[in-house]
Backbone as XML, in Angstrom:
<?xml version="1.0"?>
<chain id="A" units="angstrom">
  <residue number="1" name="UNK">
    <atom name="N" x="133.543" y="90.772" z="55.357"/>
    <atom name="CA" x="133.487" y="89.712" z="54.757"/>
    <atom name="C" x="134.427" y="88.437" z="55.817"/>
  </residue>
  <residue number="2" name="UNK">
    <atom name="N" x="135.900" y="88.805" z="55.270"/>
    <atom name="CA" x="136.320" y="88.004" z="56.116"/>
    <atom name="C" x="136.032" y="87.584" z="57.905"/>
  </residue>
  <residue number="3" name="UNK">
    <atom name="N" x="136.592" y="89.113" z="58.220"/>
    <atom name="CA" x="136.896" y="89.036" z="59.587"/>
    <atom name="C" x="135.199" y="87.824" z="60.254"/>
  </residue>
  <residue number="4" name="UNK">
    <atom name="N" x="134.040" y="88.596" z="59.566"/>
    <atom name="CA" x="133.087" y="87.701" z="60.679"/>
    <atom name="C" x="132.829" y="86.001" z="60.164"/>
  </residue>
  <residue number="5" name="UNK">
    <atom name="N" x="133.794" y="85.730" z="58.751"/>
    <atom name="CA" x="134.141" y="84.336" z="58.682"/>
    <atom name="C" x="134.471" y="84.061" z="59.439"/>
  </residue>
  <residue number="6" name="UNK">
    <atom name="N" x="135.901" y="84.414" z="60.188"/>
    <atom name="CA" x="136.644" y="84.401" z="60.670"/>
    <atom name="C" x="136.312" y="84.224" z="62.728"/>
  </residue>
  <residue number="7" name="UNK">
    <atom name="N" x="135.411" y="85.115" z="62.793"/>
    <atom name="CA" x="134.976" y="84.932" z="64.229"/>
    <atom name="C" x="133.460" y="83.610" z="64.084"/>
  </residue>
  <residue number="8" name="UNK">
    <atom name="N" x="133.241" y="83.548" z="62.944"/>
    <atom name="CA" x="131.841" y="82.594" z="62.753"/>
    <atom name="C" x="132.400" y="80.883" z="63.166"/>
  </residue>
  <residue number="9" name="UNK">
    <atom name="N" x="133.498" y="80.934" z="62.402"/>
    <atom name="CA" x="134.392" y="79.611" z="63.120"/>
    <atom name="C" x="135.255" y="79.239" z="63.584"/>
  </residue>
  <residue number="10" name="UNK">
    <atom name="N" x="135.400" y="80.357" z="64.935"/>
    <atom name="CA" x="136.003" y="80.536" z="65.721"/>
    <atom name="C" x="134.581" y="80.346" z="66.793"/>
  </residue>
  <residue number="11" name="UNK">
    <atom name="N" x="133.976" y="80.828" z="66.908"/>
    <atom name="CA" x="132.882" y="80.397" z="67.701"/>
    <atom name="C" x="131.821" y="79.016" z="67.394"/>
  </residue>
  <residue number="12" name="UNK">
    <atom name="N" x="131.965" y="78.409" z="66.415"/>
    <atom name="CA" x="131.941" y="76.714" z="65.952"/>
    <atom name="C" x="133.079" y="76.090" z="66.178"/>
  </residue>
  <residue number="13" name="UNK">
    <atom name="N" x="134.405" y="76.629" z="66.430"/>
    <atom name="CA" x="135.000" y="75.652" z="66.791"/>
    <atom name="C" x="135.446" y="75.391" z="68.238"/>
  </residue>
  <residue number="14" name="UNK">
    <atom name="N" x="135.217" y="76.336" z="69.030"/>
    <atom name="CA" x="135.272" y="77.020" z="70.403"/>
    <atom name="C" x="136.926" y="77.606" z="70.811"/>
  </residue>
  <residue number="15" name="UNK">
    <atom name="N" x="136.936" y="78.164" z="69.641"/>
    <atom name="CA" x="138.154" y="78.837" z="70.557"/>
    <atom name="C" x="137.425" y="81.058" z="70.043"/>
  </residue>
  <residue number="16" name="UNK">
    <atom name="N" x="139.081" y="81.649" z="70.104"/>
    <atom name="CA" x="138.663" y="83.016" z="69.637"/>
    <atom name="C" x="139.390" y="83.066" z="68.666"/>
  </residue>
  <residue number="17" name="UNK">
    <atom name="N" x="139.898" y="85.126" z="68.373"/>
    <atom name="CA" x="140.040" y="85.476" z="67.665"/>
    <atom name="C" x="142.340" y="84.752" z="67.898"/>
  </residue>
  <residue number="18" name="UNK">
    <atom name="N" x="141.983" y="85.498" z="69.263"/>
    <atom name="CA" x="143.137" y="85.838" z="69.809"/>
    <atom name="C" x="143.667" y="83.919" z="70.396"/>
  </residue>
  <residue number="19" name="UNK">
    <atom name="N" x="143.857" y="83.080" z="70.650"/>
    <atom name="CA" x="143.838" y="81.605" z="70.454"/>
    <atom name="C" x="144.611" y="81.549" z="68.926"/>
  </residue>
  <residue number="20" name="UNK">
    <atom name="N" x="143.483" y="81.742" z="67.947"/>
    <atom name="CA" x="144.023" y="81.118" z="66.657"/>
    <atom name="C" x="144.728" y="81.757" z="66.336"/>
  </residue>
  <residue number="21" name="UNK">
    <atom name="N" x="145.566" y="83.104" z="66.189"/>
    <atom name="CA" x="146.656" y="83.730" z="66.384"/>
    <atom name="C" x="147.919" y="83.172" z="66.871"/>
  </residue>
  <residue number="22" name="UNK">
    <atom name="N" x="147.935" y="82.919" z="67.898"/>
    <atom name="CA" x="149.187" y="82.485" z="68.517"/>
    <atom name="C" x="148.894" y="80.955" z="68.206"/>
  </residue>
  <residue number="23" name="UNK">
    <atom name="N" x="147.733" y="80.646" z="67.177"/>
    <atom name="CA" x="148.112" y="78.893" z="67.704"/>
    <atom name="C" x="148.681" y="78.825" z="66.250"/>
  </residue>
  <residue number="24" name="UNK">
    <atom name="N" x="148.239" y="80.185" z="64.753"/>
    <atom name="CA" x="148.584" y="79.716" z="63.372"/>
    <atom name="C" x="150.172" y="80.886" z="63.502"/>
  </residue>
  <residue number="25" name="UNK">
    <atom name="N" x="150.479" y="80.875" z="64.972"/>
    <atom name="CA" x="151.957" y="81.975" z="64.203"/>
    <atom name="C" x="151.400" y="83.513" z="64.071"/>
  </residue>
  <residue number="26" name="UNK">
    <atom name="N" x="150.407" y="83.933" z="63.756"/>
    <atom name="CA" x="150.694" y="85.515" z="63.032"/>
    <atom name="C" x="149.571" y="86.250" z="64.101"/>
  </residue>
  <residue number="27" name="UNK">
    <atom name="N" x="150.747" y="87.275" z="63.811"/>
    <atom name="CA" x="150.860" y="88.657" z="65.308"/>
    <atom name="C" x="149.792" y="89.031" z="66.030"/>
  </residue>
  <residue number="28" name="UNK">
    <atom name="N" x="149.939" y="89.620" z="66.880"/>
    <atom name="CA" x="148.562" y="89.660" z="68.098"/>
    <atom name="C" x="147.556" y="90.411" z="67.101"/>
  </residue>
  <residue number="29" name="UNK">
    <atom name="N" x="147.112" y="90.200" z="66.877"/>
    <atom name="CA" x="145.673" y="91.291" z="66.306"/>
    <atom name="C" x="145.740" y="91.780" z="64.942"/>
  </residue>
  <residue number="30" name="UNK">
    <atom name="N" x="146.198" y="90.898" z="64.229"/>
    <atom name="CA" x="146.002" y="90.986" z="62.544"/>
    <atom name="C" x="144.943" y="90.615" z="62.475"/>
  </residue>
  <residue number="31" name="UNK">
    <atom name="N" x="144.379" y="89.169" z="62.638"/>
    <atom name="CA" x="142.822" y="88.901" z="62.042"/>
    <atom name="C" x="142.575" y="90.310" z="62.224"/>
  </residue>
  <residue number="32" name="UNK">
    <atom name="N" x="142.738" y="90.794" z="62.892"/>
    <atom name="CA" x="141.208" y="92.172" z="63.163"/>
    <atom name="C" x="141.111" y="92.871" z="62.603"/>
  </residue>
  <residue number="33" name="UNK">
    <atom name="N" x="142.521" y="93.293" z="62.353"/>
    <atom name="CA" x="142.596" y="94.359" z="60.990"/>
    <atom name="C" x="142.134" y="93.412" z="59.733"/>
  </residue>
  <residue number="34" name="UNK">
    <atom name="N" x="141.988" y="92.384" z="59.488"/>
    <atom name="CA" x="141.052" y="91.428" z="58.337"/>
    <atom name="C" x="139.727" y="92.667" z="58.307"/>
  </residue>
  <residue number="35" name="UNK">
    <atom name="N" x="139.239" y="93.587" z="58.665"/>
    <atom name="CA" x="137.981" y="94.299" z="58.876"/>
    <atom name="C" x="138.158" y="95.111" z="57.824"/>
  </residue>
  <residue number="36" name="UNK">
    <atom name="N" x="139.292" y="95.801" z="58.246"/>
    <atom name="CA" x="139.997" y="97.196" z="56.946"/>
    <atom name="C" x="140.761" y="96.580" z="55.712"/>
  </residue>
  <residue number="37" name="UNK">
    <atom name="N" x="141.277" y="95.691" z="55.626"/>
    <atom name="CA" x="142.239" y="95.519" z="54.639"/>
    <atom name="C" x="142.463" y="93.420" z="54.360"/>
  </residue>
  <residue number="38" name="UNK">
    <atom name="N" x="142.645" y="93.191" z="53.541"/>
    <atom name="CA" x="142.853" y="91.749" z="52.908"/>
    <atom name="C" x="143.951" y="91.508" z="53.713"/>
  </residue>
  <residue number="39" name="UNK">
    <atom name="N" x="144.268" y="90.324" z="54.220"/>
    <atom name="CA" x="145.322" y="88.903" z="55.001"/>
    <atom name="C" x="145.948" y="88.969" z="53.438"/>
  </residue>
  <residue number="40" name="UNK">
    <atom name="N" x="147.151" y="88.714" z="54.192"/>
    <atom name="CA" x="148.258" y="88.212" z="52.900"/>
    <atom name="C" x="148.001" y="87.234" z="52.639"/>
  </residue>
  <residue number="41" name="UNK">
    <atom name="N" x="148.585" y="86.390" z="51.223"/>
    <atom name="CA" x="147.599" y="85.146" z="51.506"/>
    <atom name="C" x="148.270" y="83.731" z="52.189"/>
  </residue>
  <residue number="42" name="UNK">
    <atom name="N" x="149.701" y="84.621" z="52.576"/>
    <atom name="CA" x="150.084" y="83.639" z="53.813"/>
    <atom name="C" x="149.165" y="83.014" z="54.116"/>
  </residue>
  <residue number="43" name="UNK">
    <atom name="N" x="148.784" y="84.103" z="55.787"/>
    <atom name="CA" x="147.759" y="84.635" z="56.686"/>
    <atom name="C" x="146.715" y="83.259" z="56.245"/>
  </residue>
  <residue number="44" name="UNK">
    <atom name="N" x="146.170" y="83.958" z="55.388"/>
    <atom name="CA" x="144.260" y="83.171" z="54.804"/>
    <atom name="C" x="144.402" y="81.861" z="55.369"/>
  </residue>
  <residue number="45" name="UNK">
    <atom name="N" x="145.882" y="81.228" z="54.334"/>
    <atom name="CA" x="146.234" y="80.019" z="54.258"/>
    <atom name="C" x="146.257" y="79.286" z="55.618"/>
  </residue>
  <residue number="46" name="UNK">
    <atom name="N" x="147.361" y="79.560" z="56.532"/>
    <atom name="CA" x="147.029" y="79.474" z="57.695"/>
    <atom name="C" x="146.180" y="79.503" z="58.203"/>
  </residue>
  <residue number="47" name="UNK">
    <atom name="N" x="145.084" y="80.158" z="58.518"/>
    <atom name="CA" x="144.408" y="79.860" z="58.962"/>
    <atom name="C" x="142.805" y="79.242" z="59.055"/>
  </residue>
  <residue number="48" name="UNK">
    <atom name="N" x="143.096" y="78.889" z="57.156"/>
    <atom name="CA" x="142.054" y="78.173" z="56.249"/>
    <atom name="C" x="142.440" y="76.942" z="57.265"/>
  </residue>
  <residue number="49" name="UNK">
    <atom name="N" x="143.747" y="76.193" z="56.640"/>
    <atom name="CA" x="144.095" y="75.404" z="57.498"/>
    <atom name="C" x="143.781" y="74.419" z="58.990"/>
  </residue>
  <residue number="50" name="UNK">
    <atom name="N" x="143.871" y="76.052" z="59.504"/>
    <atom name="CA" x="143.450" y="75.152" z="61.170"/>
    <atom name="C" x="142.173" y="75.123" z="61.007"/>
  </residue>
  <residue number="51" name="UNK">
    <atom name="N" x="141.323" y="75.427" z="60.478"/>
    <atom name="CA" x="139.594" y="75.260" z="59.915"/>
    <atom name="C" x="139.731" y="74.011" z="59.477"/>
  </residue>
  <residue number="52" name="UNK">
    <atom name="N" x="140.485" y="73.220" z="59.162"/>
    <atom name="CA" x="140.319" y="72.297" z="57.554"/>
    <atom name="C" x="139.563" y="72.354" z="56.510"/>
  </residue>
  <residue number="53" name="UNK">
    <atom name="N" x="139.559" y="73.905" z="56.046"/>
    <atom name="CA" x="139.230" y="73.982" z="54.709"/>
    <atom name="C" x="139.920" y="74.690" z="53.878"/>
  </residue>
  <residue number="54" name="UNK">
    <atom name="N" x="138.870" y="75.336" z="53.232"/>
    <atom name="CA" x="140.412" y="75.153" z="52.411"/>
    <atom name="C" x="139.802" y="77.416" z="52.083"/>
  </residue>
  <residue number="55" name="UNK">
    <atom name="N" x="140.944" y="77.961" z="51.228"/>
    <atom name="CA" x="141.031" y="79.774" z="51.574"/>
    <atom name="C" x="139.556" y="79.720" z="50.501"/>
  </residue>
  <residue number="56" name="UNK">
    <atom name="N" x="139.620" y="79.572" z="49.876"/>
    <atom name="CA" x="137.609" y="79.832" z="49.463"/>
    <atom name="C" x="136.341" y="79.821" z="49.892"/>
  </residue>
  <residue number="57" name="UNK">
    <atom name="N" x="136.617" y="78.589" z="51.112"/>
    <atom name="CA" x="135.927" y="78.586" z="51.548"/>
    <atom name="C" x="135.809" y="79.218" z="52.537"/>
  </residue>
  <residue number="58" name="UNK">
    <atom name="N" x="136.550" y="80.036" z="53.455"/>
    <atom name="CA" x="136.557" y="81.057" z="54.218"/>
    <atom name="C" x="136.297" y="82.665" z="54.042"/>
  </residue>
  <residue number="59" name="UNK">
    <atom name="N" x="136.421" y="82.882" z="52.604"/>
    <atom name="CA" x="136.191" y="84.444" z="51.770"/>
    <atom name="C" x="134.844" y="83.768" z="51.721"/>
  </residue>
  <residue number="60" name="UNK">
    <atom name="N" x="133.661" y="83.109" z="51.282"/>
    <atom name="CA" x="132.783" y="82.235" z="50.961"/>
    <atom name="C" x="131.945" y="83.210" z="51.671"/>
  </residue>
  <residue number="61" name="UNK">
    <atom name="N" x="130.995" y="83.730" z="51.644"/>
    <atom name="CA" x="130.080" y="84.165" z="52.703"/>
    <atom name="C" x="129.080" y="82.644" z="53.552"/>
  </residue>
  <residue number="62" name="UNK">
    <atom name="N" x="129.192" y="82.743" z="54.625"/>
    <atom name="CA" x="128.292" y="81.416" z="54.730"/>
    <atom name="C" x="127.170" y="81.460" z="54.816"/>
  </residue>
  <residue number="63" name="UNK">
    <atom name="N" x="126.023" y="82.665" z="54.771"/>
    <atom name="CA" x="124.544" y="82.343" z="54.128"/>
    <atom name="C" x="124.906" y="82.601" z="52.536"/>
  </residue>
  <residue number="64" name="UNK">
    <atom name="N" x="125.556" y="82.297" z="51.795"/>
    <atom name="CA" x="125.537" y="82.256" z="50.082"/>
    <atom name="C" x="125.508" y="80.293" z="50.360"/>
  </residue>
  <residue number="65" name="UNK">
    <atom name="N" x="126.596" y="79.873" z="51.113"/>
    <atom name="CA" x="126.818" y="78.696" z="50.836"/>
    <atom name="C" x="125.349" y="77.594" z="51.902"/>
  </residue>
  <residue number="66" name="UNK">
    <atom name="N" x="125.313" y="78.477" z="52.618"/>
    <atom name="CA" x="123.357" y="77.767" z="52.829"/>
    <atom name="C" x="122.472" y="77.215" z="52.031"/>
  </residue>
  <residue number="67" name="UNK">
    <atom name="N" x="122.384" y="78.335" z="51.146"/>
    <atom name="CA" x="121.114" y="78.450" z="49.951"/>
    <atom name="C" x="121.265" y="77.400" z="48.650"/>
  </residue>
  <residue number="68" name="UNK">
    <atom name="N" x="123.238" y="77.404" z="48.724"/>
    <atom name="CA" x="124.072" y="76.383" z="47.665"/>
    <atom name="C" x="123.220" y="75.166" z="48.368"/>
  </residue>
  <residue number="69" name="UNK">
    <atom name="N" x="123.644" y="75.047" z="50.103"/>
    <atom name="CA" x="123.234" y="73.675" z="50.153"/>
    <atom name="C" x="121.478" y="73.238" z="50.514"/>
  </residue>
  <residue number="70" name="UNK">
    <atom name="N" x="120.998" y="73.913" z="50.585"/>
    <atom name="CA" x="119.753" y="73.524" z="50.355"/>
    <atom name="C" x="119.437" y="73.183" z="49.198"/>
  </residue>
  <residue number="71" name="UNK">
    <atom name="N" x="119.151" y="73.917" z="48.099"/>
    <atom name="CA" x="118.887" y="73.928" z="46.965"/>
    <atom name="C" x="119.321" y="72.368" z="45.990"/>
  </residue>
  <residue number="72" name="UNK">
    <atom name="N" x="120.324" y="72.110" z="46.682"/>
    <atom name="CA" x="121.196" y="70.521" z="46.390"/>
    <atom name="C" x="119.937" y="69.721" z="46.544"/>
  </residue>
</chain>
């Protein structure tokens, strides 16, 4: 789920995962590994900060947020 969320965030911000990894200073291919394993807390924080969101927001399923916002 986190990899899908990061891919979506990249699309929304007009970037891609390779550019994101370079911008935040993590190794090439690191984010793609998040599809099979959890990121380190530090790496997750760097990516969340890049997008101006919290780690919790980055980890939360977008469809669940959409439902919460529409019922508010």
